[in-house]
NUVEX-892135 format. One line per field, with one value per residue (C-alpha): x, y, z; residue number from 1; residue in three letters. Coordinates in Angstrom, 3 decimals, decimal comma, padded with zeros to 6 digits. Example, Ala and Ser with C-alpha at 12.3 -4.5 7.8 and 13.67 -1.06 7.14 Angstrom:
! NUVEX-892135
u = (012,300:013,670)
v = (-004,500:-001,060)
w = (007,800:007,140)
pos = (1:2)
code = (ALA:SER)
This chain:
! NUVEX-892135
u = (141,155:140,498:142,721:141,664:141,312:144,915:146,450:144,360:146,447:149,720:149,608:148,501:150,919:153,684:152,859:152,766:156,138:157,764:156,754:153,393:150,659:148,156:145,676:142,831:139,656:140,529:138,227:139,086:135,045:134,842:138,560:140,618:142,749:142,814:145,596:147,458:149,407:148,109:149,608:149,306:148,179:145,866:142,635:140,152:136,981:137,757:135,512:135,454:132,251:132,373:135,818:137,653:139,604:139,797:143,090:144,150:146,999:145,016:146,387:146,768:145,349:143,065:140,496:138,020:134,350:135,105:132,830:133,052:129,410:129,253:132,827:134,635:137,371:137,242:139,639:141,321:143,505:142,236:143,923:144,169:143,058:141,048:137,352:135,840:132,800:133,171:130,594:130,552:126,753:126,185:130,170:131,493:133,924:133,894:137,117:138,437:140,625:139,871:141,647:141,972:140,499:137,914:134,867:133,600:130,018:130,680:127,541:127,364:124,316:123,687:127,365:128,636:131,323:131,040:134,162:135,924:138,406:137,252:138,775:139,656:137,258:135,823:132,440:130,813:127,974:128,301:125,007:125,508:121,574:121,290:124,453:125,245:128,521:127,951:130,959:132,482:135,461:134,253:136,695:136,867:135,319:133,425:129,945:128,475:125,788:125,839:122,656:122,458:118,820:118,295:122,014:123,092:125,156:125,192:128,091:129,259:132,417:132,450:133,980:134,276:133,017:131,058:127,197:126,303:123,249:123,488:120,382:120,124:116,261:115,725:119,100:120,123:122,643:122,169:125,145:127,385:129,905:129,123:130,558:131,557:129,896:128,534:124,858:124,158:120,923:120,563:118,072:117,743:113,901:112,830:116,471:117,084:119,409:118,720:121,400:124,020:126,795:126,139:127,479:128,991:127,350:126,795:122,721:121,608:118,915:118,879:115,339:115,333:111,069:110,410:113,546:114,044:116,840:115,813:119,283:120,817:123,678:123,524:125,423:126,437:125,043:123,337:119,678:118,776:116,400:116,607:113,183:112,236:108,479:107,386:111,164:111,354:113,670:112,666:115,971:118,130:120,803:120,216:122,478:123,883:122,005:121,057:117,521:116,869:114,313:113,857:110,758:109,995:105,948:104,400:108,198:108,325:110,422:109,503:112,408:114,851:118,099:117,427:120,009:121,410:119,755:119,069:115,372:114,253:112,446:111,046:108,083:107,044:103,458:101,216:104,920:105,354:107,841:106,616:110,199:112,013:114,930:115,078:117,556:118,494:116,843:114,937:111,583:110,017:110,090:109,172:105,246:104,068:100,198:098,733:101,627:101,219:103,273:102,313:106,383:109,587:112,563:114,198:117,085:121,109:121,819:119,010:118,313:114,576:115,174:113,258:110,076:107,237:103,864:101,387:097,768:096,833:098,090:097,543:099,719:102,436:102,008:102,069:104,720:107,200:106,267:107,376:108,501:111,245:111,241:113,216:115,573:115,735:117,640:117,110:119,991:119,013:122,481:124,308:126,511:130,202:133,575:134,463:131,531:131,009:134,037:133,471:130,242:131,658:134,455:131,261:128,762:131,813:132,133:129,183:127,933:130,780:128,769:125,347:125,523:121,893:123,384:126,340:124,694:125,612:122,475:121,080:122,206:120,211:121,618:118,440:119,066:119,016:118,465:120,933:118,712:120,043:118,262:118,730:116,505:116,200:114,358:112,516:111,082:112,856:115,823:113,974:114,687:117,746:119,353:118,374:119,304:123,369:122,472:121,613:125,694:127,605:125,697:124,676:121,037:122,768:121,751:118,046:116,957:118,585:116,994:113,316:113,875:115,185:111,686:109,859:111,074:109,604:106,354:106,017:106,529:103,378:101,482:098,752:101,341:102,340:104,664:107,165:106,892:107,172:109,939:111,981:111,558:113,291:116,091:116,928:117,125:118,561:121,505:122,420:122,086:124,583:127,147:126,363:129,662:131,988:131,208:130,841:134,595:135,659:133,687:134,927:138,957:139,485:137,339:138,640:135,770:137,051:136,603:135,351:131,866:129,201:127,244:126,608:126,475:122,842:119,579:117,997:114,664:114,730:111,793:110,655:108,856:107,712:107,050:103,099:104,516:103,042:105,672:106,704:108,988:111,110:113,141:112,857:115,147:113,261:115,247:114,519:113,342:114,228:116,712:117,053:117,038:116,627:112,740:111,992:108,302:107,932:109,300:109,166:106,438:106,830:104,179:102,042:098,405:096,768:099,793:102,143:100,033:099,213:102,779:103,731:101,125:102,350:104,980:106,063:107,293:109,377:108,403)
v = (176,087:178,987:180,927:180,257:176,181:176,578:178,052:175,199:172,991:174,304:174,386:171,161:169,319:171,838:170,789:167,221:167,218:168,566:165,296:166,422:164,204:164,504:166,812:165,528:167,905:170,041:171,383:170,942:171,383:171,390:171,833:170,074:167,543:165,140:163,175:164,433:162,234:162,236:158,382:157,715:161,202:161,101:162,800:161,870:163,896:165,425:167,716:166,621:167,605:167,781:167,466:166,563:163,696:162,150:159,855:160,712:158,538:158,072:154,619:153,900:157,067:157,351:159,065:157,496:159,380:162,209:163,976:162,662:162,904:163,533:163,606:162,569:159,661:158,220:156,596:157,350:154,713:154,197:150,347:149,487:153,029:153,562:154,650:153,395:155,305:157,650:159,287:158,443:159,257:159,797:159,466:158,740:156,481:154,342:152,080:153,024:151,250:150,071:146,883:145,398:149,157:149,185:151,367:149,421:150,908:153,344:154,953:154,919:155,351:155,692:156,157:154,958:151,956:150,746:148,589:149,364:146,650:145,951:142,622:141,984:144,947:145,505:147,039:144,952:146,996:149,814:151,218:150,612:151,093:151,575:152,004:151,034:147,983:146,712:144,346:145,212:142,841:142,123:138,327:137,463:141,200:141,585:142,999:140,832:143,363:145,367:147,060:146,241:146,673:148,146:147,906:147,307:144,273:142,978:141,212:142,088:139,001:137,875:134,778:133,940:136,839:137,403:138,685:136,496:138,904:140,971:143,200:142,715:143,291:143,717:143,826:142,859:140,357:139,034:137,463:138,059:135,261:134,564:131,034:129,910:133,150:133,338:134,608:132,387:134,244:137,095:139,081:137,940:139,404:139,863:139,345:139,614:136,076:135,566:133,330:133,737:131,748:130,688:126,934:125,849:128,681:128,633:130,451:128,522:130,685:132,799:134,735:134,244:134,813:135,592:136,078:135,504:132,941:131,512:129,843:130,325:128,100:126,134:123,283:121,717:125,423:124,244:125,890:124,451:126,102:129,045:130,693:130,249:130,663:132,339:132,205:131,497:128,423:127,668:126,122:126,796:124,306:122,835:119,671:118,187:120,868:120,415:121,350:120,318:121,916:124,571:126,213:126,550:127,081:128,350:128,232:127,551:124,533:124,147:121,627:122,728:120,331:118,836:115,844:114,569:117,325:116,657:118,077:116,169:118,190:120,918:122,042:122,447:122,832:124,529:124,999:123,723:121,432:119,718:118,802:118,505:116,593:114,047:111,731:110,301:112,531:111,095:111,034:111,215:113,426:116,170:118,317:117,903:118,802:121,070:120,992:121,062:118,125:116,832:114,550:114,449:113,184:110,322:109,616:109,802:112,691:114,294:114,324:112,965:109,072:108,443:110,581:109,710:110,710:111,990:112,019:113,804:116,018:113,305:110,808:113,075:114,168:110,008:109,481:112,682:111,249:108,538:106,182:104,116:100,359:098,819:095,344:095,547:092,320:092,670:090,673:088,714:090,420:093,476:094,873:095,094:096,778:093,798:092,675:096,432:096,511:093,210:094,671:097,065:095,569:092,871:095,491:097,554:094,450:093,733:097,118:097,080:093,815:095,740:099,447:099,696:098,675:101,354:103,324:102,095:100,581:102,469:100,304:101,082:099,149:098,540:097,129:093,712:093,083:095,541:096,426:096,852:098,924:099,022:101,678:101,483:104,229:101,405:098,100:095,718:095,931:094,597:090,917:091,103:092,767:091,262:087,929:089,790:091,517:088,868:087,199:087,416:085,635:082,048:082,317:083,421:079,797:079,470:083,282:082,822:079,578:081,169:084,057:082,085:080,151:083,092:084,296:081,664:081,649:085,544:083,963:081,826:085,049:087,383:090,062:091,729:090,134:092,921:093,175:089,396:089,987:092,649:091,064:087,712:089,414:091,250:088,155:086,396:089,117:088,715:084,915:084,502:086,452:084,710:082,420:084,891:087,049:083,508:083,056:086,520:086,178:083,105:083,056:087,050:088,295:087,549:087,589:087,435:084,758:086,704:087,863:085,640:088,683:086,613:083,315:084,430:084,017:086,895:088,030:089,287:091,805:093,046:096,560:097,863:102,027:100,718:099,995:096,686:094,021:090,466:088,674:086,381:084,739:084,332:081,794:079,351:080,720:084,256:086,457:083,379:083,178:079,708:076,050:075,831:076,051:072,911:073,489:076,636:076,815:078,970:079,320:081,230:084,019:082,801:083,543:086,626:088,190:087,763:089,081:092,090:092,949:092,692:094,777:097,607:098,023:101,481:100,583:103,203:102,736)
w = (168,560:170,801:172,372:176,382:174,934:173,412:177,647:179,077:176,808:177,203:180,721:181,214:179,154:180,980:184,174:182,857:180,700:184,121:185,796:187,593:187,698:189,910:188,391:191,157:191,042:187,498:185,149:181,758:180,806:176,587:175,959:173,377:174,685:171,243:171,088:174,470:176,420:179,678:180,725:184,222:185,535:188,529:187,440:189,815:190,279:187,305:185,780:181,835:180,452:176,671:176,662:173,756:174,353:171,101:170,272:173,601:175,168:179,296:179,497:183,420:184,708:187,255:185,990:189,421:190,541:187,337:185,016:181,086:180,615:176,735:176,281:172,874:173,712:170,301:169,542:173,007:175,024:177,968:178,820:182,377:183,544:186,214:186,062:189,011:189,909:186,566:184,772:180,809:179,760:176,206:175,836:172,638:173,221:169,391:168,803:172,650:174,405:177,610:177,942:181,223:182,406:186,081:185,512:188,409:189,399:186,707:184,367:181,056:180,082:176,239:175,626:171,858:172,403:169,022:168,736:172,057:172,909:176,310:176,700:180,647:181,370:185,069:184,283:187,563:188,560:185,902:184,490:180,773:180,128:175,895:175,188:171,688:172,268:168,512:167,786:170,949:172,123:175,320:175,899:179,698:180,963:184,121:183,497:186,739:188,116:185,477:184,114:180,206:179,623:176,511:175,151:171,754:172,106:167,947:166,803:169,960:170,881:174,989:174,864:178,659:179,649:183,150:183,161:186,636:187,406:185,014:183,775:179,951:179,440:176,240:174,979:171,702:171,172:167,856:165,928:169,481:170,096:173,491:173,918:177,612:178,995:182,426:182,445:185,582:187,027:184,989:183,575:179,983:179,510:175,711:174,941:171,231:170,778:167,553:166,103:168,436:169,959:173,287:173,426:176,728:178,032:181,478:181,740:184,992:186,597:184,117:183,072:179,384:179,314:175,852:174,613:170,818:170,860:166,316:165,353:168,303:169,204:172,880:172,308:176,019:177,688:181,217:181,259:184,439:186,026:183,605:183,406:179,343:179,193:175,995:174,466:170,849:170,277:167,002:165,079:167,732:168,522:172,386:172,102:174,830:177,137:180,672:180,809:184,001:185,830:183,268:182,593:178,523:179,421:175,714:174,228:170,679:170,338:166,642:164,854:168,300:168,426:171,407:170,954:174,143:175,730:179,628:180,574:183,438:185,689:182,736:182,401:178,544:179,148:176,222:173,954:170,246:170,491:166,161:164,331:167,818:166,991:170,650:170,082:173,049:175,226:178,292:178,673:181,653:184,557:182,096:182,082:178,893:179,132:176,595:174,022:170,168:168,855:165,531:164,840:166,411:165,044:166,581:164,235:165,750:163,171:163,371:159,352:159,842:158,902:162,087:162,606:165,100:163,979:166,531:165,930:169,215:171,930:174,371:172,365:172,403:175,936:176,526:174,391:175,823:179,338:179,205:182,570:181,877:182,062:185,025:185,504:189,800:191,061:194,861:196,599:200,259:201,361:202,470:199,738:201,029:199,498:197,500:196,128:194,803:193,349:191,509:190,057:188,972:186,840:186,125:184,666:182,750:180,805:180,217:178,941:175,925:174,839:175,000:175,292:176,380:179,858:180,076:182,432:185,894:188,264:191,071:194,277:197,115:200,313:202,924:206,306:204,999:201,215:198,292:195,350:191,888:189,384:185,611:183,880:180,165:177,771:175,558:176,991:174,139:176,605:179,887:179,230:177,436:180,232:182,869:181,236:181,521:184,650:186,619:185,473:188,300:190,714:191,683:190,470:186,597:185,630:186,727:186,039:182,257:181,550:182,834:180,532:177,795:178,561:178,750:175,342:174,266:175,667:173,792:170,313:170,560:171,818:170,675:169,669:166,484:164,534:163,883:168,230:168,401:165,872:168,083:171,064:170,009:168,200:171,237:173,180:170,596:170,226:174,053:174,364:171,671:173,439:176,875:176,204:175,478:178,875:181,258:180,330:181,033:184,558:185,654:183,936:184,337:187,575:190,975:193,469:197,013:198,993:201,754:200,436:200,311:198,436:195,241:196,438:197,810:197,325:194,194:193,201:189,674:188,384:185,333:185,078:182,049:180,997:182,100:184,980:184,967:187,162:185,984:188,829:186,119:188,850:192,523:194,583:197,065:200,093:199,257:202,539:204,703:207,714:208,520:206,384:203,271:201,559:199,921:199,983:197,641:194,256:191,778:188,739:185,367:185,124:182,238:180,354:181,092:183,877:180,768:178,326:180,297:181,396:176,960:175,933:178,722:176,396:174,463:171,927:169,414:166,317)
pos = (1:2:3:4:5:6:7:8:9:10:11:12:13:14:15:16:17:18:19:20:21:22:23:24:25:26:27:28:29:30:31:32:33:34:35:36:37:38:39:40:41:42:43:44:45:46:47:48:49:50:51:52:53:54:55:56:57:58:59:60:61:62:63:64:65:66:67:68:69:70:71:72:73:74:75:76:77:78:79:80:81:82:83:84:85:86:87:88:89:90:91:92:93:94:95:96:97:98:99:100:101:102:103:104:105:106:107:108:109:110:111:112:113:114:115:116:117:118:119:120:121:122:123:124:125:126:127:128:129:130:131:132:133:134:135:136:137:138:139:140:141:142:143:144:145:146:147:148:149:150:151:152:153:154:155:156:157:158:159:160:161:162:163:164:165:166:167:168:169:170:171:172:173:174:175:176:177:178:179:180:181:182:183:184:185:186:187:188:189:190:191:192:193:194:195:196:197:198:199:200:201:202:203:204:205:206:207:208:209:210:211:212:213:214:215:216:217:218:219:220:221:222:223:224:225:226:227:228:229:230:231:232:233:234:235:236:237:238:239:240:241:242:243:244:245:246:247:248:249:250:251:252:253:254:255:256:257:258:259:260:261:262:263:264:265:266:267:268:269:270:271:272:273:274:275:276:277:278:279:280:281:282:283:284:285:286:287:288:289:290:291:292:293:294:295:296:297:298:299:300:301:302:303:304:305:306:307:308:309:310:311:312:313:314:315:316:317:318:319:320:321:322:323:324:325:326:327:328:329:330:331:332:333:334:335:336:337:338:339:340:341:342:343:344:345:346:347:348:349:350:351:352:353:354:355:356:357:358:359:360:361:362:363:364:365:366:367:368:369:370:371:372:373:374:375:376:377:378:379:380:381:382:383:384:385:386:387:388:389:390:391:392:393:394:395:396:397:398:399:400:401:402:403:404:405:406:407:408:409:410:411:412:413:414:415:416:417:418:419:420:421:422:423:424:425:426:427:428:429:430:431:432:433:434:435:436:437:438:439:440:441:442:443:444:445:446:447:448:449:450:451:452:453:454:455:456:457:458:459:460:461:462:463:464:465:466:467:468:469:470:471:472:473:474:475:476:477:478:479:480:481:482:483:484:485:486:487:488:489:490:491:492:493:494:495:496:497:498:499:500:501:502:503:504:505:506:507:508:509)
code = (UNK:UNK:UNK:UNK:UNK:UNK:UNK:UNK:UNK:UNK:UNK:UNK:UNK:UNK:UNK:UNK:UNK:UNK:UNK:UNK:UNK:UNK:UNK:UNK:UNK:UNK:UNK:UNK:UNK:UNK:UNK:UNK:UNK:UNK:UNK:UNK:UNK:UNK:UNK:UNK:UNK:UNK:UNK:UNK:UNK:UNK:UNK:UNK:UNK:UNK:UNK:UNK:UNK:UNK:UNK:UNK:UNK:UNK:UNK:UNK:UNK:UNK:UNK:UNK:UNK:UNK:UNK:UNK:UNK:UNK:UNK:UNK:UNK:UNK:UNK:UNK:UNK:UNK:UNK:UNK:UNK:UNK:UNK:UNK:UNK:UNK:UNK:UNK:UNK:UNK:UNK:UNK:UNK:UNK:UNK:UNK:UNK:UNK:UNK:UNK:UNK:UNK:UNK:UNK:UNK:UNK:UNK:UNK:UNK:UNK:UNK:UNK:UNK:UNK:UNK:UNK:UNK:UNK:UNK:UNK:UNK:UNK:UNK:UNK:UNK:UNK:UNK:UNK:UNK:UNK:UNK:UNK:UNK:UNK:UNK:UNK:UNK:UNK:UNK:UNK:UNK:UNK:UNK:UNK:UNK:UNK:UNK:UNK:UNK:UNK:UNK:UNK:UNK:UNK:UNK:UNK:UNK:UNK:UNK:UNK:UNK:UNK:UNK:UNK:UNK:UNK:UNK:UNK:UNK:UNK:UNK:UNK:UNK:UNK:UNK:UNK:UNK:UNK:UNK:UNK:UNK:UNK:UNK:UNK:UNK:UNK:UNK:UNK:UNK:UNK:UNK:UNK:UNK:UNK:UNK:UNK:UNK:UNK:UNK:UNK:UNK:UNK:UNK:UNK:UNK:UNK:UNK:UNK:UNK:UNK:UNK:UNK:UNK:UNK:UNK:UNK:UNK:UNK:UNK:UNK:UNK:UNK:UNK:UNK:UNK:UNK:UNK:UNK:UNK:UNK:UNK:UNK:UNK:UNK:UNK:UNK:UNK:UNK:UNK:UNK:UNK:UNK:UNK:UNK:UNK:UNK:UNK:UNK:UNK:UNK:UNK:UNK:UNK:UNK:UNK:UNK:UNK:UNK:UNK:UNK:UNK:UNK:UNK:UNK:UNK:UNK:UNK:UNK:UNK:UNK:UNK:UNK:UNK:UNK:UNK:UNK:UNK:UNK:UNK:UNK:UNK:UNK:UNK:UNK:UNK:UNK:UNK:UNK:UNK:UNK:UNK:UNK:UNK:UNK:UNK:UNK:UNK:UNK:UNK:UNK:UNK:UNK:UNK:UNK:UNK:UNK:UNK:UNK:UNK:UNK:UNK:UNK:UNK:UNK:UNK:UNK:UNK:UNK:UNK:UNK:UNK:UNK:UNK:UNK:UNK:UNK:UNK:UNK:UNK:UNK:UNK:UNK:UNK:UNK:UNK:UNK:UNK:UNK:UNK:UNK:UNK:UNK:UNK:UNK:UNK:UNK:UNK:UNK:UNK:UNK:UNK:UNK:UNK:UNK:UNK:UNK:UNK:UNK:UNK:UNK:UNK:UNK:UNK:UNK:UNK:UNK:UNK:UNK:UNK:UNK:UNK:UNK:UNK:UNK:UNK:UNK:UNK:UNK:UNK:UNK:UNK:UNK:UNK:UNK:UNK:UNK:UNK:UNK:UNK:UNK:UNK:UNK:UNK:UNK:UNK:UNK:UNK:UNK:UNK:UNK:UNK:UNK:UNK:UNK:UNK:UNK:UNK:UNK:UNK:UNK:UNK:UNK:UNK:UNK:UNK:UNK:UNK:UNK:UNK:UNK:UNK:UNK:UNK:UNK:UNK:UNK:UNK:UNK:UNK:UNK:UNK:UNK:UNK:UNK:UNK:UNK:UNK:UNK:UNK:UNK:UNK:UNK:UNK:UNK:UNK:UNK:UNK:UNK:UNK:UNK:UNK:UNK:UNK:UNK:UNK:UNK:UNK:UNK:UNK:UNK:UNK:UNK:UNK:UNK:UNK:UNK:UNK:UNK:UNK:UNK:UNK:UNK:UNK:UNK:UNK:UNK:UNK:UNK:UNK:UNK:UNK:UNK:UNK:UNK:UNK:UNK:UNK:UNK:UNK:UNK:UNK:UNK:UNK:UNK:UNK:UNK:UNK:UNK:UNK:UNK:UNK:UNK:UNK:UNK:UNK:UNK:UNK:UNK:UNK)
């Protein structure tokens, strides 16, 4: 150590020992301050260019707007330090402790922060372009609006960190632990995210165009409105993810796990979906033009025990853009609070016996009528669901007789025997439960005497995935105000109308 450097160090230590803490604007360029103790010092606007501060204690020091370019800060204790607006470009911060430090608007271009402790550190608005952040600890850190373009965060741990609106263009996040991280509206274009853990993360509105997410874990993440055009999600885990209105144009979704994901409103034009796992994924409301998809996995465990093959892109597109089947009960009365409570109780009990009805109906209250609409991914549920959905109403007996009669008629139709058996078995399964459900409704369900809702005339309509409708019951007084109508008697549809309705079903193999 040269004599001049020793004098600088000695003078600084003497002042500090004597209780002086204010070193605002001090010039310590190229000095050797390794392992020095300057805890709680004020070094605002200090010049520490190329200074060696490795191993020093600067905890809780104020280094706002200080010049630390090319400084050596390896293993330095900067916990709870204030470095707002400071410049640390090309600085060496390997293994430094910056826990709970403030670096708001700081510049750390091409700085080395390998294995740094950065938990709860505030980097909001900071510039970390091309910084080396391999294996850092960023738990609960704030990087809102920070610039990390071209940075290296391989193996980083940043659980619950905030990267909202941050710039991570071309950033390397391979194998990083990012569960619960907020990347909402962040720029992650062309980022490397192979085998990253982003489970339960918030990526709503994020730009992930051409990002590499091969084998990434996005289980339970929010990707609504995200831009994933051209992204590689080959083998990624997207179970339970929210992909509503996301753009996946030309994305590689080969063998991606979408089990129980929601992608209604997503744009998948030109995407590759061969081998995608799609159990309990909505098959409606997406754009699937020009997709490449030879087969998909519909098994509950994603183990290929239930494969759906496609012979052409149009067949795959039709399958993915499946229109749900509907059971619509129109009640010739306005829904009141008492009736609404009764309906909720009744349908909750019915759903326990018939899980396909676990989703409550959409209820639309019009000027004079109330419409209950149940939605089903598979048309085979239409007859059984209508049979059960009408149970709370006085019209239940006649409606159920009509449905049973339709079931018997179906058995005589010119359809594939497998399809006839499938429909017959589905209907038989619910008719066998009728007595038990009736007993529940009559013995346990209290229907208020103040409401006439369940006594009102109803109309029950089935709408297939092929958008063919079939009315299975319409009370003779439905739509009338004043007196009974003895002239109009409902007739069950038969012949071509029934055949066309059944032919429009979209079956799952």
